[in-house]
N, C-alpha and C positions, 0 to 999 in steps of 0.2 A: 734360662727358666726353667728348660726340659725337667720333667719331674720333680714338680714344685713339690707335690705332696711327699713324694718320698726322701726328701731331704730332712736333716737333722734341725731342731729348733734354731742351732747357733749358726749352722749354712744358711738359713732361711734370714737372721738377722743382718748375716753379713753381706747376704744378695743385696738385701735393702739399704742397709747402709752405702754402701758404692754406689747402687743405683741412685740413692739420693744426692751424692753428691756430683756423679755425672748429669743427673736430670738440672743441677743448679749450674753447673758449669756449661750446658748445650745450653739453658734456657737463657743465659747473657749475652751466648753469640747469636739467637736467634734472635732477639731486641734489638740487637746492634745491627745484625744483618738488617733485619725491617727497616730500621730508622735510616741505612744508608740508602736504601732502595725509594723514597720518599723523595716526590719531584721536588722539593727545596732543597734537598743534598746535592741531586743531581744535577741540579742546575748549577753546580761550581765546576770549576775547570775539569777536562774528558778524564786527563791522567790521572787526576784524584777521585770522579768518581767511577772510574774504575779498578784501580789499586786498592780504596779502601773496602770493599766487597769482598775482594781476593784477599788481602792480609789479613781479614777478620777469620775465613773460614781456616785461612792456614794457621793462625792462631791456635784455633779450637781444636785442630787435631793433634799440633803439638804439643799443645798445654793438657789434652787428653790422655797422653801418653807419659807425660811427666806427673801429672796427677795420681796415675796409676803406678806408676813406680812410688812414689812418695808416701801413697798409703802402703804398698806394702813392706818398703822401710820402716814405717811407724809402726808397723807389726811385727816386726821382726822377721819379716817373711821375704825380703829381697836384700838386694843392696838400689842406690842410684846410679843411673851414671849420670858424669857431668853432661856430658854432650849434648844429652835430653835436656837437662837442666840450662844451659846455654841457649838452645836453640830456641826453646820454648821463651827465655827469658828477651832472644831478640824480635821474635815474632812479634812476644808481645810491647817490647819498647817501639817498633817498625809501625805495627798499627795506632797506637797511642799520638803517633809524632803524624801521622797521615791525618788524624783526626782533628790534629791539632792547627795544621794547617790549612784544615780542610776550613776548621771554624774560622780562621783568619782571611777565608775566599768567599765566605757564605754566609748569612745569617743564621746561624741557628739559634738564635735566643730561646733559653729556654728548657733546651734538647741538649746542650755540652754537658751536665752531670751526670745525666741519666749513658751519655756515649761512652762518657770515658770511665765510668763504673762498671760499666759493659765490656769494657777491652781490657780493666785492668782483674775483671773477678778471674777469667779461665788460670790465670797465673798464679791468682793467691789461694786456690784453691788447694795446690801441691806443695806453694811457698809456705805455710802457715802451720804444714807437717814437718816440715823438715829443720824447722828454727825454736827455740825458744819464744815464750810468750811476750817475755819483754824484746825481743831482738825482733821478731815481728812487730810487734808495735812503732819500735823505733823505726825501720823499714818504713813501713808506709807511713810515717809521720814526714819523711826524708823526701818521700814519693811525693807527697802530697804538697809539699812546700816546693818541689820543684816544678808541679804542674802547676802550681798556683802564680809562678813567676811565667813560665809561658804564655799561660791565658794571659797573665796582662801585657804581654806582647802581642798579642791579636789587636789591642785595639777595645776591649771592655774593658768595664768599669770596675773599681775597688769592690762596689755590692755585688755585682756578678761573679767575680772572682773570687771573692772570699763564699760566696752562697755555693758555687760550684766547688771547690775543695774540700767545704763542711760535708755537703752532700756525698760525694766521691770516697770521703774519708768515712760515713756514718755506714755506706752501703758495702764496702770492702771490708770494715771493720764487722759487721755483722755475719759477713759470709764467713771471715775467716774464723768467727767464734765456732759459729755453726758447724762448720764441717771439723772443729778440732776437738769439739765436744763430742760429735758424732764417733768419733774413730777412737776416743778415751774411751765411750764407752764399750764398744766391738771388743778394744785391746782389753778390757778389765774382763772382759766374759770370756775371753782368751785365755789369760791367765789364770783363769778359776778353773778354767778347763783341765789346763794344763796340770793344775796342784791338785785336782781329784785324780788325774791317772797318775800321779807321782804319789798320792796317798795310797792307792791301790797297789802299788808295784811294791812300797816299804811293807805294806800288809803282806802281801804273799813273800817279802825276803823275810821279813820277821817272824812271820809261821815254819819258815822254813828250818832260820835259826833255832828256833824253838825246836824242832822237831830233830835237828841234830844232836841238840845237846841230851836230848832225853834217850837218843841210840847211842852216843856215847857213854853217857852213865848207866846203861845196861850191860852195852857190851865190853865195856873198860874194861872193867873187872874182872870179868867170867873170862876173856880171851885169856888175860895177864897169868891167871891161874892155869888155864888150859896149857897153854904154853910150859910153864913150869913143872906141872903132873907129867906131859908128855917129855920131856927132857928127862927127868927123872926116872918114866919108865922105862925110856932108851938105855939110860946108865946103869939100870936094873938088868935089861932081856943080856946087857953084851956079858954080866957077872954071870949070869944063868940064874937071877934068883927069882922067885917066883913069886916073888912081892910088884914088879911090873903088871899082872896079870890087874891087881887089884888098885895099880893106878890107872891103868889103860880103861878099867871101867868107870871110875871116878870121872875121868877124863868125857866119857861116854855122857854120863848121871850131868854131869856139868853143861856141856853142849847140848841136851835135850831141856834141859832149864834156859838155855840162853834163847833156845829156839823161842819156847813157850813165853819167856818173857818180851820176846822182840815182836811175838803177833799179837799181844796183850796191849804194848804200845802202839802199833800200828790201827789195833780196831779202836782204841779209843781215841786215835787221832781223826779216824774215819769217821765215827760212826756220826748220825743224823737225827736231831732231835725237834719231831714236828711242830712243836712251839717255837723252837728259834729261828727254824727253816719258815719259818711263816712271816714273823716279823722280819727276819733279814729279807724277804724277798719284798716284801713292803717297799722298808727302807732303799733299797738296789734300785727297783724300779721308780722309785719315787726321784731319788736323787738322778738318772737317767731322763727325766722329765714323762715318765711314761704313768697314768694313773692307776695305781692299783687298788680293787675291791678286794678285800677279802672276808669270805662266811664260813667259817668253820661253827660247828654246832660243838665242838670237841666233847665228841663221845669217847665213853670209855670202851679202851681198847688194850690190848698185852700189849708190852715192850717192843717186841719184833714187826709188830703191825706200824704201829706209831713211826718205829723209825724207817720201815722202808716208806712210807707215806712221805717221811722228811725227804730220802732220796728222792721221789720223784717229783715235788716243789723244788727242791735246790737244781736239778736236771731240766725242769720245764723252765724256770726261770732264768737261767744261763742260755736256751735255744733264744728266748724270748729277745734275749739281750745280743745276741751272736748273730740269729740269720732274719731278722726282722727288723721295720721300723714302726713299732707298734707305738701307737698312742694310749691303749687303755687295754688293761688285764685284768682278767677276773678270775679268782682260784675261789674255789667253793668246796665244802668237805661236810657230807649230810651221810648220815645212816639211812641205808634202804632195806627192803624186804630180803634177809639172811646176810646181810654184808654192811660195807660201806662204800660210800664214792666219793671220788676226791676227782674235781674238773676245774681244768686250765683250759682259759680261751683268749685268745690275744687277736688282734685286729694285723693290719701294716704286714702281712707277708709277703713277701720278695721271691716270686716266682715257685718254687717244689722244692728246696734246700729247707725247708724245716724240718720236713720228717727224714731227711736223711743223717749218716753219721751212727757212730756206734754207741752214742748217750740213750738214746731208746731201746735201743738192742739190747742193753745192760740193765736198764728197768726192767725190761720184760724179764729178764732171767732172775733178778730179786722180788720178783713180783710171783713168777711161777714158785718159788721157795716157800712162799706162805698161801697158794694157793690161789692167786689173784689173776688178773688180766688188764692190760693195756689196749685200748684203742688212740692212733693217733690220726687224726686226717683232717684235710684241707675243708673249711665252709664254703658255700656258695657265693658270699659275700665279703670274700679276702681273710678270712679272719682264721685260726688253727685251732684243734682243739684237741685236748688228750683228755681221755679219760679215762681212771682207774678204779679197778672195783678190785675187794677184796674180800672172801667169806669171813664172817664171823663167829668163829669158832671159841670155845672156851679156851682158857687164858693156857690150862696145860697141854694142848695141842698145837701151840703154836711155840717157836724156836726160843729160847730166851732172848736172841740176838739174830738178825740178819746174815745171810755167805757174805763174806769178807773177800777181797780179793788174793790176800795173804793164804787163803784155805786153799787145800789142792785141787778140790773139786770146782774151782773158779778161776776158770784160765784166762776170763779177760779183764782186762782194769778198765776200772769204769771212770770217765774223765770227773774231775774235779773243779768244780767254780772259779778258783783261784790257782789254775793252771798258767801259767805268765806267757802260753798263749795267745790267752786270749785277755791278756792287757793290751790296750793299744802302745806301739812305740813312740818314744818320745820324738822320731824325727822328725815328724812335720804334724801339724796338726791334726788331730783325731777327725774333727771336724769334716775337713777336707777327705778323707777318707771315706768317710760313709756317704759322701756323694757321688764315687766314681763306680 
């Protein structure tokens, strides 16, 4: 339970579900222990009066371990140990047998159904997760038939035997259904989380394939022409022909043209659009369970400034997802005296990691190219705010595009939000990694 507020929503549901199952398990153990310690039960043989509570406690401990492994097995997070199943089953059988013997020597009128149900419930919590529903119903029916026959041997009437068996069946059946449905809901949530992570990885892979195809289309033909003309120039140079110089000049021209085309492809691939980035930020944060509020007045700005603001939204959204456990995020864009201001604020900051890394440093370089500034600092109430201010000059004073990582004067690469390093690995559930 440590750090509850810092856990993700899925991690909280996981703890709540497991805690509910454990609560039901130990509640039945507690009820049985309290029943075995009342005066009427302790009035029986001393051996049974002592053995019954001890077997109940041992049954609770072993079935707790058995249920934990059964839940992990049902969720695909581990495997069940057969020895644990055998020990838990043996403890349940011993505790139930002790109760039946005690019921034959002590007057337990009205208490037998509750005591038998409490003895079987700890084992049922794990058993219902390891077998199919039909098999679970069949096993419980056989168990109840055996219990009814054994109760009849204790000298009880037919009505009391039937009532006891039916009551035990209803209580254990309700418990099995509750546990199975709870773990089924948790398993569906885990599968949805895994599907979302897989979809993100596939989107990254698809974009890389598209970029690879574009690069192949641009460079493939030009490189083939360069190779042919270079070979021709070599042959002409060996023969002392002056046409070799013309061929190498053509090779140089094609190489420069290829370089320009590659830069155009990369620029188009890495360009940021403010409107698209705002909608993308809202969708990504909402999908991550973060309440995102966008307040943009859509001021008339030159393309260079709009692209720069789009990069700020993209990078800050990535930081919110990577470095915090936010519940809300606010993105506001407004004009102010002499310029435009973009503010991104979120809560759920963990330590001082939000302001570190190369992402914000790269944004400052981009903003400096259009005369802007960036301020990033944590707030006193556990928030983190990024404020971007850009002067509002005329369109002719603003470059047609922002500086790009492929330009010679931009030494650093600006991290992209879809980098594969930021996609959770499928080796283990992502919600468990968030709690570490």
